[in-house]
N, C-alpha and C positions, 0 to 999 in steps of 0.2 A: 746573203752572207754565207761564206763557205764554212764547212764543218771544221772544228778544231783539228789539228794534226793527228791527235791520238784517238779520234772517233773511230769505232770499229766499223768494218764493212757491214752492210745489211746481211742478216742471216739468210743463208740459202738452204734449200731442202737438202737433207743429209743423204749423201751417196754411200750406200752400204757395199758397193762393189769392192771386193778385195778385203772386206772386214770379216773378222771372225768373232762370233758371239757364242759364249757358253750359256746354255739355258738349263738351270737346275730346277727340275720339275717340268721338263720339256716334253713329256709324253702325253699330256692331256691339258684341256682347259686353256687358261691364259698363257701358260708357257708354250704349249703347242702352237697356239695361234700366233704368238710372237715369233716363234721359229719359222712359221710359214711366211710371215711378213718379211722377215730377214732374207729368206731364200728368194722370195718373189722380187725383192729389191736388189738382188745381186750379191748378197752376203753369204758367208758360210756359217754353219752352226755345228756345235758339239752338244749333243743332247745327254742329259742325265735324268734318270727316272728310277723310281723304286720298283716298278712292276716290269719285269723283263719282257713279257709278251706285249704289253702296250708300247714299250720302247721299241720293240721290233717293228710293230705296225707303223709307228711314227717314222722310223728310219726308212721303211720301204717307200713312204710317201715323200720324204724330204731329202733323202740321200745326204746325210750329214757327213762331216769329216770323220766323226767318231761318235760312239755312244758309250755310256757307262751306266750299269744298273746297280744302284746301291741306295740306301737310306741316307739322305743328307744330314739327318740328325746324328749320324755316327761320325764324330769329328775326326777320329783317326783315319777312317776311310776317306773323308773329305780331304785330309792332308795328303794322302797317297794319290788321290786324283789330281790335285793341283801340282804335286811334285812330278807326276808323270806326263804333264802336258808337254808336247814336243817343242813348243815355242810360245812366244807371247801372244795373247789374245787382245781384242779391242774392248770387249764388254763382257760382263758376267751378269746375268739376270737370275734372280732366285724367286721362284714362286712356291717352292716346297714348304710344307707346314700348314696343316688345316686348322680351322677354328676349334675352340673348346667352349661349349655352352653347357652349363649344368648348374642347377640351383644348389645352394649350400646343403639343403636337406638330403640331397642324394650324393653329395660329393665325398670322395676319398681324397683328403688333402695330399697324400703322398702321390697319387696319380696326377692331380692338378699341378703339384709342384714340379713333377717330372716334365709335364708338358711345357710349363713356363721356362724351366731351365733348359730344356732341349731347344726350344725356339730361339732363346737368346744366345745359347751356346753355338747354334748353327750360324746365326748372323755374325757373331764374333769369329767363328771358325773360318767363314768365307773371307772376312777381313784379314785375319792373320795369315792364312795359308795361301791367299792369292797374291801376297806381296811379291813383287818381282815378276809376276806372270801377266799383269795387265799393263798395256802401254800407257805412257803418260798422256793424260787427257781422256783416257778411256773411263769406263763407268762400272761401278758395282751398283746394281739396281735391285732393290728388294720390293716385295709386294706385301702389304699389310691391309688393314681395313679401317673403316670409319665407324662401324656399328657400335663399337665399344665406347664411343665418346659420350653416349648417354647411358647413365646407370639403369639397371633393370634386373629383374629376377633372372638368375642364370648367367649373368654377364660379368661376374667378378674376374674370372681369368682373362676373358677377352678384353675387358676394359683395362686391365693392368698391362697387357701386351700392347694395346693401342696407344697407351701413354708412353711406354718404355721405348718402343722402336724408333720414333722420331728422335728422341734424345740420343739413342745409340748411334743412329745414322749420322747425326750432326757431328758427334765426336769422331766417328770413323773418317768423315770427310776431312777433318783437320789432320788426323794422324796419317792418313794414306795419301794426302796430296803429293803430287799433282793428279793422281787418280781421283776421279770424282765419285761421290757416294750419294745416292738419292733413294727415296722411298715413294712408291705409289700406294696411296691409301684408297682402296676401292670400297664402294658400297656393295649392294647385291649385284652380282654378275651371273648371267645365265650360263652356267657351266655344268658339266657332269657332276662335280662335287656338290653344287647347289641342289641338283636333282636328287642326289643320294641323301642329303641332309633333310630335305623337305618331303621327299617321297610323294604321297598322294596329296600333299598340300601345295605342290609346285604350281599347278595351273591357277589356283586361287591367288597365289602370291604374284604371279605374272600379271594377272588381271588387275590386282590391286595397284601394282606399280604403274601399269599403263594408265590407269585412271587418276593417279595422284601425283606422279612425278612431273615436274615442270616440263621435261622434254617429251612427255607423253609416249614413252616407249621404254623398254627394258634395256639396260646396259648389257652388252655382250662382250665376249673375249676380244673381238676385233677392235672395239673401242679402246680397251686397255692396251692392246698391242700397238695401236697408233700412237698413244701417249708414250709408251716405252721407247719406241724408235725416235720420237722427238727428243726425249730426254737424253738418249744416247748421243744424238747429233748436236745438241745445243751445248757447247762447251762453256757457257756462262752459268750452268746450273750445277750446283753441288750443295750438299748438306740440307736439302729441302725435302718437304713432304708434299706430294701433289695429289689432290683429291680427284677422284672420278667416280661420281655416284648419281649423275643425272639430276642432281638437286635433292637427293633423298634426305639430306640433313636439314633441308629447309621446310620439310613437311612434318607436321606434328604426327606422332604415332596415334 
């Protein structure tokens, strides 16, 4: 029996040749690895990073179309960046914005509130200021986490953002259509940021994950980059949250 007339063609690997991807948080970790993947697959990148020296190093390796050094939490600067783009882009990926772990006993509510507000404002700012700059069918792709889905000491802020970002992304997907909006929710990823947060506990954490994760290895930036490129290319995906944690949520703490 033949397929009905409106059946879609089988999905083919995404060709990045001639595509332009803005990577906000593109000078290190997941953002840098995604930018490498885009360039290796024939696409062009525009890199945004907070640290000018790290951004220069990334630019020497990747030869981007352009770079911009600023804190993406500054929504006015974010607006000027999008206003200054010379033409439309195909995708925007946002990895900027680190986690906030702190028990209530040590917490300054004003500092915690600023962190939550800045993270949500940055996500909204990308949505608002990228309008008219991303081609129809292109993607806004944000990176969040899965760790905050389980309550725990020190997880109040992380848990709040973990719950809020999927809801925000789903609403942006409706308001910005036909541009697609998606969220990658990562577990532990072996990045320089993870090394900074864990310090001398890093090797023990790696060993623990290798022993307990169902995949029996640690998730790396290349794993997340591969998922990011897939989401960019699969034009049936919007408004969703896509977990990548090696099965970390299946393992009891």
